[in-house]
C-alpha positions in Angstrom: -33.9 -20.2 -7.2 -30.5 -18.2 -6.4 -31.0 -18.7 -2.4 -32.7 -21.9 -2.0 -30.5 -25.2 -1.5 -34.1 -27.2 -2.4 -36.9 -26.2 -4.6 -40.6 -28.0 -5.3 -42.1 -27.6 -8.7 -45.8 -27.8 -8.6 -48.6 -27.9 -11.4 -52.3 -27.6 -10.4 -51.7 -28.9 -7.1 -49.5 -31.8 -8.0 -45.6 -32.0 -7.2 -43.8 -32.3 -10.6 -40.1 -32.4 -8.8 -38.2 -31.9 -5.7 -34.3 -31.3 -6.1 -31.4 -28.4 -5.7 -32.0 -25.7 -8.0 -29.3 -27.1 -10.2 -30.7 -30.5 -10.4 -34.2 -28.9 -11.6 -32.8 -26.8 -14.2 -30.1 -29.3 -15.7 -32.7 -32.4 -15.1 -36.2 -31.6 -15.2 -38.3 -34.5 -14.8 -41.3 -33.4 -16.9 -41.9 -31.2 -19.6 -43.8 -28.8 -17.4 -40.9 -28.5 -15.1 -38.4 -27.5 -18.6 -40.7 -25.0 -19.7 -41.2 -23.4 -15.9 -37.9 -23.2 -14.6 -36.0 -21.8 -17.9 -36.8 -20.8 -21.3 -37.6 -23.8 -23.4 -37.2 -24.1 -27.2 -39.5 -27.1 -28.3 -38.9 -29.0 -31.7 -42.4 -31.2 -32.4 -41.5 -34.9 -32.7 -42.5 -37.5 -35.0 -41.0 -40.9 -35.8 -37.2 -40.3 -35.3 -34.8 -38.2 -33.9 -31.4 -38.2 -35.7 -29.0 -36.1 -34.0 -25.6 -37.9 -34.8 -24.4 -41.3 -35.4 -24.6 -43.6 -32.4 -27.9 -44.7 -30.9 -29.6 -43.9 -27.5 -33.0 -44.7 -26.0 -35.7 -41.9 -26.3 -34.9 -40.8 -22.6 -31.4 -39.7 -23.6 -30.5 -36.2 -22.5 -27.4 -35.7 -24.6 -26.6 -36.2 -28.3 -26.4 -38.0 -30.7 -29.7 -40.0 -31.3 -33.0 -41.0 -30.0 -35.7 -42.7 -31.3 -39.2 -42.0 -29.7 -41.8 -44.8 -29.8 -45.1 -42.3 -29.9 -44.9 -39.1 -30.7 -42.5 -36.9 -28.4 -41.2 -33.2 -28.3 -37.4 -32.1 -28.1 -36.7 -29.5 -25.5 -33.7 -27.2 -25.8 -32.7 -24.4 -23.7 -31.8 -21.5 -26.0 -28.1 -21.1 -24.8 -27.9 -25.1 -25.7 -27.9 -24.7 -29.5 -24.8 -25.0 -31.4 -24.3 -23.3 -34.9 -23.5 -26.7 -37.2 -22.8 -26.3 -40.8 -23.8 -29.8 -43.1 -25.0 -32.9 -41.7 -25.6 -33.9 -38.3 -27.9 -31.2 -37.4 -31.4 -30.9 -36.2 -32.8 -28.0 -37.9 -31.6 -25.1 -39.9 -32.7 -21.9 -40.9 -32.0 -18.2 -41.7 -30.8 -15.6 -39.5 -33.2 -12.8 -38.9 -31.7 -10.6 -36.4 -28.7 -10.6 -34.3 -28.1 -8.7 -31.1 -25.0 -9.0 -28.9 -25.0 -9.3 -25.1 -21.3 -9.3 -23.7 -19.8 -12.9 -24.7 -22.9 -13.9 -26.4 -24.9 -13.1 -29.4 -28.5 -13.5 -29.4 -29.9 -14.7 -32.9 -33.6 -14.9 -34.1 -33.9 -17.7 -36.5 -36.5 -18.4 -39.0 -36.6 -22.3 -39.1 -36.7 -24.0 -42.7 -39.6 -25.7 -43.7 -42.0 -23.6 -42.0 -42.2 -20.8 -44.9 -40.5 -18.7 -42.1 -43.3 -19.1 -39.7 -41.4 -20.7 -37.0 -39.0 -18.5 -35.5 -36.8 -19.2 -32.3 -34.2 -17.5 -30.5 -30.8 -19.0 -29.5 -27.8 -17.8 -27.6 -24.5 -18.4 -29.4 -20.9 -17.6 -28.5 -19.0 -15.0 -30.3 -16.4 -17.4 -31.6 -18.3 -16.6 -35.1 -20.3 -13.5 -35.4 -23.8 -14.6 -36.9 -25.0 -12.0 -39.8 -28.7 -11.6 -40.6 -29.6 -13.4 -44.0 -26.9 -16.2 -43.1 -28.5 -20.0 -43.4 -27.2 -21.8 -40.2 -27.7 -25.3 -38.9 -28.8 -26.2 -35.3 -27.5 -29.2 -33.2 -28.6 -29.0 -29.5 -25.4 -29.6 -27.4 -27.7 -31.0 -24.5 -31.7 -31.9 -24.6 -34.4 -33.8 -23.1 -37.2 -35.9 -24.9 -40.7 -35.7 -23.1 -44.1 -37.2 -24.6 -46.0 -34.8 -26.9 -49.0 -33.3 -25.1 -52.5 -33.0 -26.4 
């Protein structure tokens, strides 16, 4: 990806996407490409994604809201989650562990509503130091929505 000016992503002999490395990473055409090119956090979808006040179609790639017509999953890169308090958030949970890496902190978050069984890892800026045990809300700054796979 670092030396290519054009890449082809294939799955089982079928071309999924052709483009520049930046375009394929930032605008993946399918759920497979999103997961193959970079680490993905997948939020299983249902009837409605409410991510803010404005309305957007299900194919939206950035906040605030998308309404899927069929079960769809929301894909977010670990570094594109923002810590939010109060409303207008996708999910929330308890910080389990935090590690610092230069300008970022990597935090394990046990999502609420899943009895602590669903744990995701996010990259957050060090503007505010996260602490183990702290309850935070998560709001994706950029995301993609794809149909749920069987």
